N, C-alpha and C positions, 0 to 999 in steps of 0.2 A: 770779874771778867769771865765770860763763858769759855768753856773748853773748846778748842778747835778740833773739828772733825771733818772728814772727807769720805767719799765713797768711791774707791777705785773699781769695785766690782758690784754689779747689780744683776740679779737673776732676770733672764729673758732679754738680755741685751748683747750686742756685739757678736751674735751668732751662737750664743750658748743659752740653753734653758736654765742652767744653774751654775753657780760658782761655790766651791766648797774647799776646805782644807787649806787655810791660809798659812803662809810662811813669809817672813820678812827679814832682810839683812841690810846693813849699811855697806855700800860698795866703797872701794878705796878713794874714789873721787868725791865721796860724801853723798852720792845719790842713794835714795832708798829703793830697794827692789822688792816689790810685793808680788809673791807667787800665789797661785791658787790652781785647783783643778777646774778647768773649764769643761763642764759636762754638756755635751751637745744636745742630747735628746730629752733628758729628764734629770731629776736630782738623785737618781740611783747611783750606788757605789761602783757599778760596772757598766760597760757599754763603750760608746765612743767618748773618750775623755782625753783632753790635752792638758799639759801643764802650761799655763799662761802666765804672763808677766806684765807688770806695769812699773814704770820708773817715775820717781819724783825727785826733782832737783831743788825743792824748796821745803824740805823737812816734812813732807807728807801733806802739805796744804792743797796741792794740785798734782794730778797724775797725767803722764803722757799716754800715747796710744797703746792699745793692747798688742802684744806680740806673743807668738807661740815659742816657748823655750824648749819643749820636748813633746814628742808625740809617739804613739805606737807606729811601727813601720814594719816593712818586710825584713827578711833576714839580713840583707846587706845595707839596710837603712836608707834606701834610695826612694822608695815609694810609700807614702802614708797609706795605711789601711785601717779599717775600723777596729779599734781596740782601746785598751786603757793604758795611759801613762799617768802615774799619780804618786801621791805621798812625797811631794818635793821636800828635800832636806838640803837647803843651801847653806853655805858657809863662806865667809870672806877670809882668804888666807893672807898670811903676812907677806907673801911674794906678790900680792896685788891681784891675783886671780880670784874669781868667784867660782867655787866648786858646787856642783849640783848632783846629789845622789838621789835616785828615784827608782820606782818599780814599774814594770810593765806586765800586763796579762791580757789574754784574749778577751774579746768583748763579752762572750757568754760565760766567762769564768767568774761566777759570783763567789762571794766569800763562803756561802753555805756549801756550794758544790766543791770548792777547794778543800774546806775543812772535812767534808765527808770522803775525800779521797777520790772524787769522780773526775778530776781534771789531771791530765798528764803534765809532765814536767815542762814540755815545750809551750803549753798554753797557760800554765800556772804563773805564779809570781816570780819574776826574774829581776835581778838587780843590775842597775846601769849607773854610769857616771859620765859627766861631761863638764866642761869648764868654759868660762868666759874670761878673756883678757882685756875687755873694754867695758867693764861694769855693766854687763848684761845686754849690750847691744847686739852681740853676735856670740854664737856658741860653737864649740868644737863638735865633731861627730860623736855621738854617744858610744860608749864602750861597755860591753857586758862584763860584770864581775861576779856573776852568780856562783861560779865554781868555788870561790874562796870565801863567800859571804853567807852561804845558805847550806845547812846540813841536809843530807839527802832525804832524811825522813820527815823534815819539816813540811807542813802543808801550807797553811796561810802564812803570809809574810808581809811586813810593812815597815818602812823607814819612818822614824819620828812619829807623828807629824810635827812640823815646825822647823826651826833652824837647827843645824848641827853646830859643832864648835871646834875650834883649834885651841889646844891647850898651850900653856906657857912653854912646854917642852917642844912645841912644834907639831905634836901628834894631832891628827884629825880624828875626831870621835863622832860617830853617828849612832844615836840611840835607835833601837829597832825592836820589833816583836814578831812572834811566830806562833804557830800552833803545832801540836804533836799528835800522832795517831792515838785513838782511844785505847785504854787498857782495861776498862771495866766492861763486862758483858752487858749488852743492851745499849751502850753508848755508841754514837756515830761520829764523834769528833767535833760536833758543833757546840758541845757544852763548854761553858766558860772555864772549867777546871783545866782544859787542855791549852789554855793560853800560856805563853812563856815570853821572857824578855832576853835580850842580848844587846851587845853593841858591836859596831864595826870600827876597826882601827886601821889607820894608815900612818906610817912614819916617813913616807917619802912624798908627801904632798898629793896623795891620791893616785899615785902610779900603781901601787900594789896594796891589797887589802887582806885583812884576816878578821876572824871573830874573836872578840875579847871574852868578857864574862858571859855565862849562860845561866839563867835562873828560870827553871821550869820544874814544877812539881805539882801533879794533878791532885792536890789535896783539897781543893775547893775553899781554901782559906785566903791566901794571897796568890793570885795568878796574874802575872804581869801582862799588861797590854800596852797601849800607846804611852810612850815614855819620852820625857824631856830631861835635859841635863844642863848643869852649869859648873864651872870650875870656881872653887872658893879660894880666898887669898893664900891659904897654906898649901894649895895644890890638890886638895881633896876634890874629887868629882862627886857632886851631889846629883842623884837621880830621883825623879819623882814620876810616878806612874798611875795611870788609870787602873782601877781594880774592879772587875765585873763580878767577883765572887761574893761569898757571904761573910767576909770579914767585917769587923765592926767599923768600917770606914770605906769610902769609895776611892780614897787615895792611899798610896803606900810609897815609901821611900827607902833608899839605900845609898851607900857611899863606897867609893873606891879610893885607895891611897896609892895605887900603882897605875894611874892613868887609864882606868877602865879595863885592865887585864883581868882583874878579879874584883869581887865585892868583899868588903870587910865582914859582912853578914848578909844573909838573904833579905830581900825586900820584906818590910814589916809594915803593918797599918800605921797611917798617920792621921789619927782622929782629930787633930787640931785644924785640919783643913776640911771644911764642910763644902762638899760639891755634890751634884748629881753624878751619875755615871757619864763621864765626858773626858775628852782630852784636855790637857792644860799646858802651860808654858812656864819655864823658869828662866830668870836672867839675873846674873850678879852684876851690880853696878860698879863695885870697887871703890869709887869715890862718889858718894859715901859707901861705906862697907855695909851694903844692904842686899839681901837676896829677895827677889820678887817672884811672885807666883800669880798667874792669871787664870781664871776659870769662872763659870757661873757659880754663884754662892748659895742659891736655893738648894736645900738638901735633897729634893726629890725630882725637880723638873729643871729643864734648861732655861733658866731665867736669871736675871740680875748679874751681869758680868761685873766682876770686881778684881782689884789687884790687892793681894795680901803681901805683907813684908815681914822679913825675919832678920834679926841682927845677931842671931846665934847659929848661923849655918843651917837653918831649917828645923831646928829642934822645936821652937815655938813660933807662932805666927800671929799677926794682928791684921785686921782689915785696914788698908791704907787709903783706898780710893774706890768708891762705887762708880763704875764707868757708865752703866746703863741699867735701868730697871726693866727693860723689855726682855723678850725672849732672846737667848744668846746661846752659843755653843762653842765651837773651837776658836782658838786664839793663838797669837804669837807676839812676843815682846822683843823690842829692839831699842838700843840706845841711839837716839837721834843725834844729840850733841850734849855738851856739858850740862845744859839746863833742862833737857827734855828727854823723856822716855816715850816711845811710841807703842801703841797696841793695835794690831790688826786682828779683827774679830768678826765672827758671824753673828748677825743680829737682824731683827725686823719686828714689825708690829704684830702681824698675824702669825708669823712663823720665824724661826731662828735663821732660816736660810734665804731670806729675801735679799740681803746685801752682805758684802764683806766691807766693813767700815774701818777707817783708821782714826784713832784718837791720839792727839798730842797731850801728854800729861807732864806738868812741871815736876822736876825731880824734888823740889821742896815740898810737894804734896805727898811724897812717898817715903822720905827718909826720916 
């Protein structure tokens, strides 16, 4: 029987030139919430960008109308203006709310300009949070949390991409990354060595936030970038990150035994996961006890989306399911129901950013 797929977002439709940066969660009512950056004018990472949302009430087979979950706005939040709202990091909480952490920046604040220190704090990357009490139909007013989630010397800043998580303890954890000012003469801060990683923690359901671990060391070996996380059955938090530097792998991983406050050791290369330089997603199923990882599996280019599986907490991996042989890039995993895992991923024939597609995968194919 063919695998079931659907296309919630297609470039050049619904008022947007491009859709990027997928994230997906299952709401308390069972609906799937698919988030993306709706890029108004182009596929570029800056400019007029909204966080858009579609809901599915049948496990990802069909999707409802597009809505805007968050956008850039003026200081009091009343009037939309041209700017970027991006990097959606949604999580469904035990109290029934869906929390959305994201970033905003001015339309002309490109990553390169921010990393070079050419953008002021007001126009640079700022961190916001909002929530929905009705499974994504309506959202609270966004609230800025930059003061407690971003160090003053950090330049670039991004949450996840992909879903965040609530630990068994109740703590909310959002993987994130940043860049630091250059320390070597001749560098301007755009070099990969200045990438670093951290996480955001909340112990009161998103009311207050603080920074947990910080891993940044401009050694050009492992420099943490876009990061994803999952909680293992023993309470360990497993982190997996994109590594743009010259280490012998494009993936690196680390673990925390105190709920993301600290790492047991700095991120180290994970050569058993072959990917190009790209974002990835992890998800622990619990039943069965399997850790999943999604990303393109071509070692050099963004092709061949696949799901890898680990039964030893991420120490070793095997390819469990080839999703798509075409071009592919960012992705996010979600548990749809007892029998099904969902993958929301960027893919297309001529380019990886033509669609954001949803694939239903039977759990029996993965475990």
